[in-house]
VEXGU-323328 format. One record per atom (N, C-alpha, C): residue in one letter; x negated, z, y negated. Coordinates in steps of 0.2 Angstrom, whole numbers, plus 5000, padded with zeros to 4 digits. Layout:
AXZY...
END
This chain:
M526150944772M526051014771M525751024764A525250984762A524850994755A525350974750R525850924751R526350904746R526850954745G527050994750G527551044749G527251104745Y526651114747Y526251174743Y526151154736R526051094735R525951064728R526651074724T527251054727T527851054724T528051134722R527851174727R528051244725R527651274719L527051244719L526651264713L526951244706W527151174707W527451154700W528051184699V528451204703V529051244702V528851314699L528351344702L528151404699L527951394692A527551344691A527251334684A527851314679A528351284681A528851264677A529251334675S529251374679S529651434678S529251474673F528551474674F528151514669F528151474662I528251404662I528251374655I528951394651A529451414655A530051434652A529951504649L529451544651L529351614649L529351624642P528951574638P528851584631P529551584627A530051554630A530651554627A530951624627L530851654633L531051724634L530651774631A529951764631A529551814628A528951774626A528951744620A528451704617A527851744615D527851804614D527351844612D526951884618D527151864624D526951894630D526251864632A525651884630A525051854631A524851864638A525051914642A524951924649A525151864653S525751844651S526051784655S525751724654A525451714648A525051654646A524451654650T524151704651T523451714655T523651704662L524151724665L524351714672L524451644673L524851604668L524951534669L524351494669Q523851514665Q523251474665Q522851484672H522851544674H522551564681H522851524686L523551514686L523851474691L523651404691M523651374685M523451304684M522751294687D522351334685D521651334688D521651324696R521951374699R522051374706R522351304709L522851284705L523151224707L522651164707E522251164702E521751104702E521251114707R521051174709R520551184714R520851164721V521451174722V521851164728V521851084729E522051054723E522050974724E521350944725R520850974723R520150944724R520050954732H520151014734H520051034741H520450984746N521150974744N521550924748N521250854748A520950834742A520650764742A520050764747E519650814747E519050824751E519250814758L519850854760L520050854767L520250784769E520650754764E520850684766E520250634767Q519750644763Q519150604764Q518850614771Q518750684773Q518450704779Q518950674785I519550674784I520050644790I519950574790K519850544785K519750464785K519050454788T518550494787T517850484790T517950494797L518250544800L518350564807L518750504810E519250474807E519550424810E519150364811E518750344806E518250294806E517750304812R517550364813R517050374818R517350374825N517950394825N518350394832N518450324834A518550274829A518650204830A518050174833Q517450194829Q516750174831Q516650194839L516750254840L516650284847L517050254852D517650244851D518050204855D517850134857S517650104851S517350034852S516750034856A516250084855A515650084859A515750104866L516250154868L516350174874L516750114878S517050064875S517350014879S516949964882T516249974881T515749934885T515249974888E514949944893E514449984897E513749974894D513649934889D512949914886D512849974881V512149984880V511950034876V511650004870S511850014864S511549984858S511350034853E510750024849E510450064844E510950074838K511450034838K511850034832K512550074833E512650094839E513250134841E513050204840P513650244839P513550314838P513050354843E512750404841E512250444846E512650474851L513250494849L513750534854L513850484860A514050414858A514150364863A513550354868S512950354865S512350344869S512250404874R512350464871R512250524876R512850524881L513450504880L513950504885L513850454890K513550394888K513450344893K512850364897A512350394894A511750424898A511950474903V512450514902V512750564906V513050534912E513450484910E513850444915E513350414920Y512850374918Y512350344922Y512050394927Q511850454924Q511550504928Q511950524933T512650534932T513150564936T513250504942L513250444940L513350394945L512750384950D512150394947D511550394951D511550454956I511750514954I511750574958I512250554964Q512850524962Q513350514967Q513050464972K512650414970K512450364974K511950394979Q511450444976Q511050474981Q511350514986A511950554983A512350594988A512550554994K512850494992K513150444997K512550425002V511950415000V511450395004V511250455009I511250515006I511050575010I511550585015D512250575013D512750585018D512750535024S512450475022S512450415027S511850435032I511350465030I510850485035I510850555037E511250595035E511250665037E511450665045G511050705048G511150715055G510650665059F510350615056F509850575060F509250615060S508850605066S508250635067S507750585069A507150585067A506650535068A505950565069G505550535073G504850555075G504450495075A503750505074A503250455074A502650485077N502350455082N501750475085N501250415085F500650425083F500050375084F499450405088S499250375093S498750395097S498250335098T497550355097T497050305099T496550345103V496250305108V495850335113V495250285114A494650315114A494050285116A493750315122Q493550265127Q493250295133Q492650245135R492250285139R491650245141R491550275148A491450225153A491350245160A490650225163S490450265167S489850245171S490050245178G489650205182G489750205189G490150145191I490350095186I490650035187I490249975185D490449915187D489949855185D489949845178T490549855174T490549835167T490349895163S490149885157S489949945153S490249925146G490149975142G490449975135G491050025134T491150035128T491650075126T492350045125E492850065128E493550035128E493950075123L494250035118L494750065113L495450045114N495850085112N496650065112N496950105107Y497550085105Y497950125101Y498750115104R499150165102R499850165103R500250205098A500750175096A501150205091A501950205094D502250265093D502950275095D503350295090I503950265089I504450285084I505050305087T505350355086T506050375090T506550395084V507150375086V507750395081V508250415085T508650465083T509250495087T509750495082T510350475083T510950475079T511250545078P511650555073P512050615073P512450625079T512550685081T513050695087T513750685084I514150645088I514850635087I515250675092K515750705089K516150755094K516850715094T517050705101T517750685103T518050735107G518450775104G518650835107G518150885109D518050895115D517450945117D516850905119I516850835119I516350795121I515850775115E515250785116E514750775111E514350715113S514250665109S513850605111S513350585106K512850545108K512350525103K511950465106L511650425101L511250375104L510450385102F510050355106F509350365106F508950305106G508550295101G508150235101G507350245101H506950205104H506250215104H505950145104F505450145099F505050085097F504350095099R503950045102R503250055104R502849995102V502250005100V501849955098V501149975100G500649935102G500049955104G499549895106Q498949905106Q498449855109Q497949895113G497649855117G497049885122G497349905128K497049875134K497249905140K496749955143G496249975139G495850025142G495450005148L495250055152L494750045157L495150035164G495850035164G496250025170G496049965174D495849915171D495749845175D495049835176K494549885175K493849875175K493649895182F494049935186F493849955193F494449975197T494349975203T494949985208T495050055209S495650085208S495750155209S496450165209F496650225213F497350245212F497550275206V496950295202V497050335196V497050285190G497550295185G497450255179G497150305174P496550285172P496150335168P496450345161N496850305158N497150305151N497850295151A498250345152A498950335152A499250315145T498850315140T499150295133T499150215132S498750185137S498650115135S499250075136F499350025131F499949985131F499849925127Q500049865130Q499849805126Q500349755129L500649715125L501149665127L500749595129G500249605133G499749555134G500149495138S500649505142S500949445145S501449415140V501549435135V502049405130V501749375124V501249415121V500849385115V500149385117P499749355113P498949355114P498749425113P498249445117P497949515116P497749535109E497549485105E497349505099E497949515094T498549505096T499149515092T499449585095S499649625090S500049675092S500849665090A501249685094A501949675093A502349735095M502949745091M503349805093M503849785098M504049825102M504549815107M505049875107L505649865108L506149915109L506149945116A505749995116A505650025123A506250055126E506650095122E507150135125E507750125120A508350125123A508950125119A509550145124W509750215123W510250235128W510750285124Y511250295128Y511850335126Y511850395130Q512050455127Q512150515130Q512750545128A513150575133A513750615132A513650675136D513850735132D513850805135D514550825136I514750845142I515450865143I515450935146P515750985142P515751055144P516251055150L516051095155L516451115161L516651185161P517251195164P517751145166P518051105161Y518151045162Y518351005156Y519051025154G519251025148G519851045145G519951125145G519351155147G519451235146G519251255139F519051315138F518851345132F518151335131K517951295127K517251275126K516751335125P516951385120P516451435119P516251475125N516751475130N516651515137N516251465142S516151405140S515851355145S515151375146R514951375153R514251385154R513951335159Q514251275159Q514151215163Q514251155159T513751105160T513851045156T513650985161L514050935160L513950875164L513750825158T513150795159T512750745155T512750675158V512950625154V512850555157V512450515152N511950485154N511550435150N511550365153F511550315149F511550255152F511250205146G510850155148G510550115144G509850095147K509350075142K508650055144K508250125143M507950145148M507650215148M506950215151D506650275150D506050295153D506250345159P506250325165P506450375170P506150445170F505450445168F505150505168F505350545162A505750525157A506050565152A506550615155F506750605161F507350645164F507050675171F506550645174F506350665181F505650675181D505450725185D504650745186D504350765180Q504750805175Q504450825169Q504050885171N503650905166N503150965167N502950985160A502951055159A502751085153A501951075152A501551075157A500851075156A500551005157A500850965160A500550895162A501150845162N501250825156N501850775155N501750725149D501250745145D501250705138D500550685138E500450615139E499750585138E499450585131T499850595126T499650595119T499350665117R499450715121R499250785119R498850815125Q499050805131Q498850835137Q498350795141F498450785148F497950745152F498050675151L497550635151L497550565151L497650525157A497350555163A497350525169A498050525172S498250465175S498950465177S499250515182P498750535187P499050585192P499250645189F498950665183F499150725180F499650715174V499950655174V500550645169V501150635173H501150605179H501750595183H501550595190N501950605195N501850595202N501450535203A500850545207A500450485208A500850425212L501250445217L501550395221L502050355217L502350385211L502850355207L502450315202D501850335200D501550295194D500850295196N500650235197N499850225199N499750145198P499150125196P498950055195P499150005200L499050025207L499149975212L499849965214A500250015214A500950005217A501350065214A501650055208A502050115205A502750105208N502950155211N503650155215N504150175210I504050195204I504550215199I505050155198G504850095199G505350035199G505450015192A505050035187A505150015180A504749945179D504849915173D504549855171D503749875170G503349825168G502649835167G502449875161F502949895157F502849945152F503150015153G503450025159G503750095161G504450105159F504850055158F505550065156F505950015160S506650045161S507050005165S507750015163P508249975164P508949995163P509250035169G509750075167G509950125172G510450175169M510550225173M510950275171M510750345175R510950395172R510850465175R511350505174V511550545179V512050595178V511750665180S511950715176S511650785177S512150835176Y512050885181Y512550945181Y512051005179F512251035174F511751095171F512151155171N511951215174N512251275174N511851325172W512051365166W511651415163W512051485163G512451485168G512851545168G512451615169A511951605173A511451665174A510851665169K510951635164K510351625159K510051695158P509351705158P508851645157P508751605164E509051625169E508951575175E509451525175T509251455175T509651405175T509551355181Y510051315182Y510051265187Y510251195185R509951145188R510151075186R510051035192L510550985193L510550935198L510650865194S510150825195S510150755192S510150695197L510550645196L510450585200L510350525195G509850485196G509650425192G509650365196V509950315193V509950245197V509650195192F509050165193F508750125188F508550055191G508550005187G508349935190G507649935193A507549895198A506949885201A506749815202G506149805203G505949735204G506049695198R506349635199R506449585193R507049615189S507549655192S508049685188S507849735183A507249765184A506949805179A506849775172N506649715172N506549685166N507149635164F507649645167F508249605165F508249525167S507749515172S507749445174S508049425180D508449475183D508749465189D509349515190S509849505194S510449545195S510149615197F510649665196F510449735197F510649745205K510049745209K510149755216K509549795219S509649835224S509149875228S508749915222P509149955219P508849995213P508350055215F508050075211F507650145211F508150195211V508250245216V508650295215V508250365216I508450415212I508050475213I508550535212L508550585216L508950645216L508550705215Q508650745209Q508150795208Q508550865207A508350915210A508550985209A508051025206E508251065200E507751105197E508051165195T507651215194T507851275191T507351305187S507551345182S507051385178S507151465180Q506551495181Q506551565184Q506051605180R506151665180R505751715177R505351755182F504751735184F504251765188F503651795184F503251835187F502651855184F502751895178A503151955178A503251995173A503751955168G504251915171G504751885167G504551825163L503951795165L503751735161L504051675165Q504251625160Q504651565163Q504251525167G504551495172G504351445177G504851395178N504651335179N505151275181N504951245187Y505451235192Y505251215198Y505751155200R505451105203R505851045204R505651015211V506150985214V506050955220V506550885220Y506250835222Y506650775222Y506550725227L507050685229L507050635234L507050565230W506750515232W506750445229W506750395234R507050335232R506950275236R506950215231N506550165233N506550105229N506550045234G507150005233G507249955238G506849895236Q506449895230Q506049835229Q505349865226A505049905229A504449935227A503849885228P503349885223P502849845224P502349875230T501949835233T501449855238T500749835235F500249855239F499549835238F499449765238V499849725241V499849645241V500249625235K499849585231K500149565224K500749525225D501249535221D501949495221D502349505227E502149555231E502549575237E502949635236V503549645238V503949705237V504249725244A504349795245A504549825251A504949885249S505349915254S505749975253S505250035254H505250075249H504850135250H505250195248S505150255251S505450315249S504950375250G505250435247G504750485247G505050555244I504650605245I504850675242I504350695237G504550735232G504150755227G504250825226F503750865224F503850935222F503450945215N503650985211N503350985204N503551055201F503051095199F503151155195F502651165189D502951205185D502451235179D502651305178Q502151355178Q502351425178Q501851455173R502151495168R501751525164R501451585167L500751605166L500451655169L500051695163G500351755161G499951785155G500251755149D499951775143D500151755137D499951675135G499451655138G499151585136G498951545142I499251555148I499051515153I499651485156T499651415157T500251385161T499951345167L500151365173L499951325179L500351275180F500151225184F500551165186F500351135192G500851105196G500651075202G501151015204R500950965207R501350915210R501150895217L501650885221L501450865228L501950805230G501750765233G502150705235G501950675242T502450645245T502350605251T502750545251G502550495254G502950425253G502850395260S503350345261S503350305267S503650235266G503450195270G503650125268G503050075270D503150015270D502649965271D502149955266R501549945267R500949935263R500949975257L501050045258L500950085252L500150095252P499850095246P499150105245P498950175247F499350225246F499250295248F499850325249D499850375254D500550405256D500550475255R500050505252R500050585251R499750585244A499950635240A499750645233A499750725232A499250745229A499250815227A498850825220S499150865216S498750885209S498950955207F498450985205F498551055202F498051065196G498251115192G497851125186G498151175182A497951185176A498151235171A497951215164E498351245159E498151235152E498051305149F497551315146F497351385143F497451375135N497851425133N497951425126N497351455122G497251425116G496651445112G496751515109S497251555110S497251615107S496751665110Y496551645116Y496051685119Y495351685115W495251635111W494651635107W494751625100D495351655098D495551655091D495651585088R495851535092R496051465090R496751455093G497251485091G497951485094G498251415095A498051365091A498351305092A497951255096D497351275098D496951235102D497151255110A496851205114A496951215121A496451185125I496351215131I495851185136I496351165143G496251105145G496551085151G496051075157L496251085163L495851075169L496251065175A496151005178A496550985184A496150945189I496350955195I496050915201I496650885205G496550825207G497050795211G496750755217S497150735222S496850695227S497450655230N497250585232N497750545235N497450515242R497850515247R497650495254R497850425255T497350385257T497450315258T497950315264S498450265264S498950255269S498550215275K498950225281K498750185287K498650115286D499150085282D499150015281D498649985277F498450025272F497950015267F497250015271R497150065275R496550075278R496450015283A496949985286A496949935291A496849865287Q497049855281Q497149785278Q496649785272S496449835269S496049825263S495449785263A495149775269A494549735269A494749655270T495349645272T495449575273T496049545269V496449585266V497049555263V496849505257D497149445257D497049395252D497649365249A497949395244A498649385242A498649315239D498149295236D498149225232D497849175237A497649185243A497349135248A496749095245N496349135241N495749095238N495149105242G495249135248G494649155253G494249215251I494449245245I494049305244I494549365244P494349415248P494749475249P494949505243D495549535242D495749565236D495349625234Y495249665240Y494849725239Y494149725242G494049695248G493449685250G493049755253F493449805255F493149865258F493649895263V493349935267V493749965272V493950035269A494550045267A494750105264A494750165269T494650225267T494650285271T494750345267G494950395270G494950465267G495450465261W495150515257W495550535251W495150515245E495550495240E495250485233E495350555229Q494750575226Q494850635222Q494750625214V495050665210V494950655203V494950725200V494550735195V494550795191V494550775184E494950815180E494950795172E494950865169T494550865163T494650925159T494650895151Y494950935147Y494950915140Y494950975136Y494750965129Y494851025124Y495250995118R495851015117R496250995112R496151035105F495751005100F495551035094F496151025089H496451075086H496951065081H496651065074V496551005071V496250995065V496751015059H497350995059H497851025055H498551015058E499051025054E499751035057E499950965061R499650905058R499950845061R499350805065F498750835065F498150795068F497850835073E497650805079E497250835084E496750785087L496150815089L495650775092L495550815099T495450765104T495350795111T494850755114P494250785115P493750765120P493950765127D493850715131D494050715138D493550695143F493550725149F493050705154F493450695160Q493250645164Q493550625170Q493050605175Y493150625182Y492750615187Y493150595193I493050525195I493350505201I492950485207R493050515212R492650515218R492950475224N492650425227N492950385232N493550345230P493450315224P494050275221P494350225226A495050235226A495450195230A495250195238G494950255239G494650265246G494050225248N493750195243N493150155245N492550195246P492250205252P491750255253P491050225251D491050165249D490350135247D490350135239A490950145236A490950145228A490550205226R490250195220R489950255216R490550295213A490350355212A490850395208A490850375201V491450375198V491550355191V491650415187T491250415182T491250465177T491450435170I491950465167I492250435161I492250485155L491950475150L491950515144L492450485139G492850525135G493250495130G493450545125V493750515120V494050555115V494650525112R495150575111R495850545109R495950575102A496250535097A496450565091A497250555091N497650605089N498350595089N498650625083L499050585080L499450605074L500150605075A500550655074A501250665075A501650685069F502150655068F502650675062F503350685065
END
């Protein structure tokens, strides 16, 4: 383009050179010719500068291409190449972070740490007993297969310290948070165990219908589970890390007690099994649920024997609105354990029973609760259990996150235990295992104050009083003072 422009100027100049022959005295023409020659010279200089700039750009592009052909960053390469590489690295880092976020999206996790200190009077041993327990739970994202939603749940537990439970004979476990793998590792060693690992599938009913219109769900769970996570629940008396510590106020005493727990789980409270639940919320806020659970019992609870004579429980429950529309939950259940422990060590028998459980809000900050149970079978330590109590919300004294709990319970010694407690000698060492004639009812009272320190931390002073422990009329009443610290995330 520059060469064509230059040719045209030369032609124009030649034309004007010929002008003197036509008009030699024309001074104006000579002036114009000089002006054109000056412009031509300036154009040539400008073209030379453009050619040099193009050459420089070509050299820089070659350097940039060479620098971008490698991933290394050098101080000798062009600044633009360094900046482009920095942007690429940042973009890749963001993409990696996004992939990590995508891989964990939908997972939920929780962690809870509890430690308890208790001191008892009225027993032969003295001193303060300490223990701690930590629980970590993980739930996978929900996977949808058609209308079916499924997920996996995992629960890990670690702890040390058995607490006061083995310091005196009672139907009451004074510290339901105690946990230690003492039969597996030395007591001075803490070890984590996989407490629960189970699968859940929620199937809307009627199956194959229009899901948004469904008001019924069939839920199936199977794996290693805590049966109390699905049965005998209670809003005011269910969580030993925040509510009552004594076992009769955490679960039905017939199912969970130190002498002969009929729940059928292993020594740590877990067992393999499955649960099927039908839930109907068509009349919401009134709801109805029917659940059936089958869990390992005896040696099958810890996977050391075949699955036989399991623990079976059938529970019907409903949520109702009584007392000015306040929520209440009511449950009744039947249970049977074909390999239930007895008050004779290492002996099993068939036990069965009925339980009733309720929690009912009363006013803005009071929740009442109660449990009743009756059992039958050979060598039950007690065959009747009752507990009642309430939790009072701190809003009544301008501490809305605090709470006071108060409960009373009683367990009636069975006919077999009254007849044999003085003489039974399971290990045949000549010393009776209990050495007293059991009679009457064992009574227990517990009260606590849960002080909310901050969002994640609570301190709970606790008091327990156990009268006629294990039905022993000669035993002194046991008084237990304790404090619990709980961190939850």
